[in-house]
Structure formats: structure tokens, C-alpha cells
C-alpha positions, 0 to 999 in steps of 0.5 A: 106953810107947815115944816116937812117934819122927819122921824127916823126910826132905829131900825130903818137905813131911811127917814119918813118925812111928815108935813105939820098938815098930816099930821094936823089932818089926822088929829082933825080926824080923831077930834071929828071921831068923838060925839058931842063936839065941834072944832071952833077956829078962833074968831073968824069966820072964814078959819080954816078947821085946821086953824083950831089945831096947834102943833108943837114938835119936839124931842120928847113927841108932839105937843098937841093944842085942840080948841072945841065947843061941846054940845048941851047934853055932854060932860065937858070932862069925858068930852075932852079925856075922849078926845085926849084918847082919840088924838093919842091913840089915832096919832100914834097909829098911823104917824111915827109920831108919840104925842108928848101932851094934849090939850083941849081948850073948850071955846064954848057950848053948842045949843041945839036945836031941839035943847031951846025951849020956849 
């Protein structure tokens, strides 16, 4: 079970606690909003979507590793850049955390049915 992480801003007198699962949910939502990509749980068919997202909480912010598949017809560098931008914007606007780095791992390519020719 993910640990609850705390964040305390300088101007507040209380503490806000975020469960790592909440941040994973924000990252998952951000990735799903990008065109041409599908989150790729590693290896197992029964694996959860959140298994494809790894978070490391550090002093400088959160380090995010996300594993995805890219659909044919999309440029991998463009998709990866869009994923990075969307994750950074979503996490920093929906929580009080900062993102230190985002690593996008392309696990494979998905060939759409209409792209297959006989």
C-alpha cells in the first residue's frame, strides 16, 4: 500500500497529506488525455494501470516514470513531450507538489486494425 506523503507550505499553518495513489491517479489521467498513447502495465495481463506508473518522492519534487505504448501514425518524440508537459501541468495544478523529472518509457507500438493491410 502506498505511503501518505506530507506537504507543508510556508504560508500555511497546517499540513496537507497526499496518498501516493492520488498522485498516480493524476498522472494516469494526464497520460490518458494525450492522443496516440496507451498506458502499458508491465508484462502481466492482470496488472493494474497504476503498475505502469512509478513515483519517487524527493527533496526536489517528484520523479515520475511512466510506461506507455504508442499507436502507429504518431511520432514518438512528440507523444513523449506531450506526456511530459501534461503530467507536469496536471500534478502541479492539482496538488501542491512540484515535478523534478518525468521519464517516459515507450514499451511498444500498437498497430491499429485499420493500419493492417493484407
